Every structure is written in structure tokens, then in C-alpha cells.
C-alpha positions as CSV (number, residue, x, y, z in Angstrom):
1,L,-76.9,85.2,177.6
2,G,-74.6,83.3,175.4
3,F,-71.1,84.6,174.9
4,I,-68.7,83.2,172.3
5,M,-65.5,84.4,174.1
6,P,-63.0,83.1,174.9
7,H,-62.8,81.1,171.7
8,P,-60.6,80.7,168.6
9,P,-59.6,82.7,166.7
10,F,-57.7,84.2,169.7
11,G,-57.8,87.9,169.5
12,A,-58.7,90.6,172.0
13,P,-59.1,94.4,171.8
14,Q,-55.7,96.0,172.4
15,K,-56.4,97.2,175.9
16,Y,-57.2,93.7,177.1
17,W,-54.3,92.2,175.1
18,D,-51.9,94.7,176.7
19,S,-52.9,93.4,180.2
20,Y,-51.1,90.2,179.4
21,P,-47.8,90.9,177.6
22,P,-46.9,87.9,175.5
23,D,-43.3,88.0,176.7
24,Q,-44.6,87.4,180.2
25,M,-46.9,84.5,179.3
26,H,-45.8,81.2,180.7
27,M,-45.3,78.4,178.2
28,P,-47.1,75.0,178.3
29,N,-45.3,72.4,180.2
30,V,-44.4,69.8,177.6
31,P,-41.2,67.9,178.7
32,P,-38.8,66.6,176.1
33,G,-39.9,63.4,174.5
34,Y,-43.4,63.7,175.9
35,L,-45.2,64.2,172.6
36,E,-43.6,61.1,171.1
37,R,-44.9,59.0,174.0
38,L,-48.5,60.1,173.8
39,P,-51.0,57.3,173.1
40,L,-51.8,56.9,169.4
41,D,-55.3,58.5,169.6
42,F,-53.8,61.6,171.2
43,Q,-51.1,61.7,168.5
44,I,-53.8,61.5,165.8
45,L,-55.7,64.3,167.7
46,R,-52.6,66.5,167.6
47,H,-52.6,66.2,163.8
48,F,-56.2,67.6,163.6
49,K,-56.1,70.9,161.8
50,M,-52.3,70.6,161.5
51,I,-51.8,71.6,165.2
52,S,-48.9,69.1,165.5
53,T,-46.9,71.4,163.2
54,P,-44.3,73.0,165.3
55,I,-45.7,76.4,166.5
56,P,-43.1,79.1,167.2
57,E,-42.8,80.1,170.8
58,E,-43.8,83.7,170.1
59,R,-47.1,82.6,168.5
60,I,-47.9,80.4,171.5
61,R,-47.3,83.3,173.8
62,R,-49.5,85.6,171.7
63,A,-52.3,83.0,171.6
64,R,-52.2,82.6,175.4
65,S,-52.0,86.4,175.9
66,A,-55.1,86.9,173.7
67,Y,-57.0,84.1,175.4
68,Y,-56.5,85.7,178.8
69,G,-57.4,89.1,177.4
70,M,-60.6,87.7,176.0
71,I,-61.5,86.3,179.5
72,T,-60.9,89.8,181.0
73,E,-63.1,91.4,178.3
74,L,-65.8,88.8,179.1
75,D,-65.5,89.6,182.8
76,G,-66.2,93.2,182.0
77,M,-69.3,92.3,180.0
78,I,-70.7,90.2,182.8
79,G,-70.0,93.1,185.2
80,Q,-72.1,95.4,183.0
81,L,-74.9,92.8,183.1
82,L,-74.8,92.6,186.9
83,D,-74.7,96.4,187.1
84,Q,-77.9,96.6,185.0
85,L,-79.6,94.0,187.1
86,E,-78.7,96.0,190.3
87,E,-79.8,99.3,188.8
88,S,-83.1,97.7,187.8
89,G,-83.7,96.3,191.3
90,E,-83.8,92.8,190.0
91,L,-80.4,91.5,191.1
92,E,-81.8,89.9,194.3
93,N,-84.6,88.2,192.3
94,T,-82.2,86.8,189.7
95,L,-80.3,83.5,189.7
96,V,-77.0,84.0,187.9
97,V,-75.4,80.9,186.6
98,Y,-72.0,81.2,185.0
99,T,-70.6,78.2,183.2
100,S,-69.1,77.1,179.9
101,D,-69.4,74.1,177.6
102,H,-65.7,73.4,177.4
103,G,-62.3,74.7,178.2
104,E,-59.2,75.2,176.1
105,M,-55.9,73.3,176.1
106,L,-53.8,76.3,175.1
107,G,-50.9,74.0,174.1
108,E,-50.8,71.9,177.3
109,H,-50.0,68.3,176.5
110,G,-49.2,69.6,173.0
111,L,-52.9,70.0,172.3
112,W,-55.0,73.0,171.4
113,L,-58.8,73.5,171.2
114,K,-61.2,71.3,173.2
115,N,-61.5,67.9,171.6
116,N,-60.4,65.7,174.6
117,L,-61.3,65.0,178.2
118,L,-58.1,66.3,179.8
119,E,-58.4,68.9,182.6
120,G,-57.8,72.0,180.4
121,A,-60.7,71.1,178.1
122,A,-63.1,69.2,180.3
123,R,-63.1,71.1,183.5
124,V,-65.4,74.2,183.3
125,P,-66.4,76.9,185.7
126,L,-69.8,76.7,187.5
127,V,-70.6,79.7,189.5
128,M,-74.1,80.4,190.9
129,A,-75.2,83.5,192.8
130,G,-78.3,85.3,193.9
131,A,-81.8,84.3,194.8
132,G,-81.1,83.2,198.4
133,L,-77.9,81.2,197.7
134,P,-75.1,81.4,200.3
135,R,-72.2,83.8,199.5
136,G,-68.6,82.8,199.2
137,M,-69.1,79.1,199.3
138,S,-66.9,76.8,197.3
139,I,-67.9,73.2,196.7
140,E,-65.3,70.7,195.4
141,T,-67.9,67.9,194.6
142,P,-68.0,67.1,190.9
143,V,-71.3,67.9,189.3
144,S,-72.6,68.0,185.8
145,H,-74.4,70.3,183.5
146,V,-77.2,67.8,183.4
147,D,-78.0,68.9,186.9
148,L,-78.6,72.5,186.0
149,V,-82.1,72.2,184.6
150,A,-83.4,70.6,187.8
151,T,-81.5,73.2,189.9
152,V,-83.0,76.2,188.0
153,L,-86.5,74.8,188.1
154,D,-86.2,74.1,191.9
155,S,-84.8,77.6,192.4
156,A,-87.8,79.1,190.6
157,G,-90.3,76.9,192.4
158,V,-91.4,75.1,189.3
159,P,-92.2,71.4,189.5
160,R,-89.8,69.1,187.7
161,P,-91.4,67.0,185.0
162,G,-91.2,63.3,185.3
163,G,-88.2,61.6,183.6
164,L,-86.0,64.7,183.9
165,R,-82.4,63.6,184.1
166,G,-80.0,65.1,186.6
167,Q,-80.8,66.3,190.2
168,T,-81.1,69.6,191.8
169,L,-77.9,71.0,193.3
170,L,-79.7,73.2,195.9
171,P,-79.4,70.8,198.8
172,L,-75.6,70.5,198.1
173,I,-75.4,74.2,197.8
174,H,-77.1,74.6,201.2
175,G,-74.7,72.3,203.0
176,N,-76.2,68.8,202.6
177,S,-73.1,66.9,201.6
178,S,-75.1,63.7,201.2
179,A,-77.0,65.2,198.3
180,T,-74.1,64.7,195.9
181,P,-74.9,63.3,192.4
182,A,-74.4,59.5,192.2
183,F,-72.0,59.9,189.3
184,V,-70.8,62.5,186.9
185,Y,-70.4,61.4,183.2
186,G,-68.8,63.1,180.3
187,E,-68.0,62.2,176.7
188,S,-66.4,63.8,173.7
189,K,-67.1,62.7,170.1
190,S,-66.1,66.0,168.5
191,E,-64.1,66.4,165.3
192,G,-60.6,65.2,165.4
193,N,-61.4,62.7,168.2
194,C,-60.9,59.4,166.3
195,T,-62.3,57.0,168.9
196,G,-64.7,59.0,171.1
197,S,-63.6,59.7,174.7
198,Y,-65.6,58.9,177.8
199,M,-65.1,59.6,181.5
């Protein structure tokens, strides 16, 4: 399933929004003078869609409140899906992979949206459960979305075609720490990114 939330425009049904009162939202940590010292490409990126225009504190708090509310709404939808899988008796036969294509800066570093490779935008969740996977395990090793196809194919017992990029994460998930990917690569050439970014 593909969900759009959480995503701009930031808005959530009132019951989710009310869970995160705007007046209790923490503000982004942007020290005095920080924005003026940003590298030129980040200053240009801040001008994308006029985001460098000073945003009133109340609006920032409301945006962050709505974003967290959207995450809670999404959690509920995923819970409904898992409940249906359990009721149908298919939960134990299903590999559930939860991830996202990008994060959201939410005003950190004076930036909004996704068009950079800073932590808020580039680090995404990757949660896998079911189909014989260990429960409660947390792995700190960086991996990449390019590894998901091989992982899903191996999990289903389907031979991988030749030339497939990425590697299966199943050995790493089952405790083989030497099975880490040789490298993890990322890039962003999205709108507003004047030079392209690579990591």
C-alpha cells in the first residue's frame, strides 16, 4: 500500500491535531546567525518556494503539530491493515515492510520539505516484520532501499535475476553482522536543489 501521509500540505483531522497542541510543540533549533552562515547552495535552497520568508512562530508550531497528527493518523491506518491480516489468518504468512521515500525538515536548519540530504530529510524508517523474522531486533547498520527487492525476493523464496542491484538483508536480520552492504549511496537532484547532492 502506498500512503501519501505525512506530506504537505500539513493538515490532519481535528482529533489527531488535538493530540499535539501547537503551543506545546518544540521549535526548530536554529541558533542566531546560523542561517546567514549556511553554505550558498543551502541559502539558495531556502529560497525555493519562498520558504526563506520569515515564518511566524505560531505557523511553525501548527505545521509541526499537523505533521505529528498525520503520523498518528497513518499509524491507525496501518493498525487497521494489520488487524485485517490477523483476522484473515494471513499475518504469519505476510512480510510487512514499512518505509518512506524521504523525511521532512520541519524547519530544522531553516529548511522545510525534503530537497536535501540532511538527517531530517534523508534518514527514513525501515521496519520489517513477519514471515519468520526475529521480533524486537534493532539494527544500526545503514542499508539502502536498493536492498529491498533482493530481500523481498529471498523472503518469498524467489530466485534473484542476474544483474539485480543491492543485496538481501536477511542474513543481517538473522544476526550475521558480516553481511552488511559494502556501501550505502544516496543522491538528491530534486527541485530547488541547484547543484545536486550526493552522500
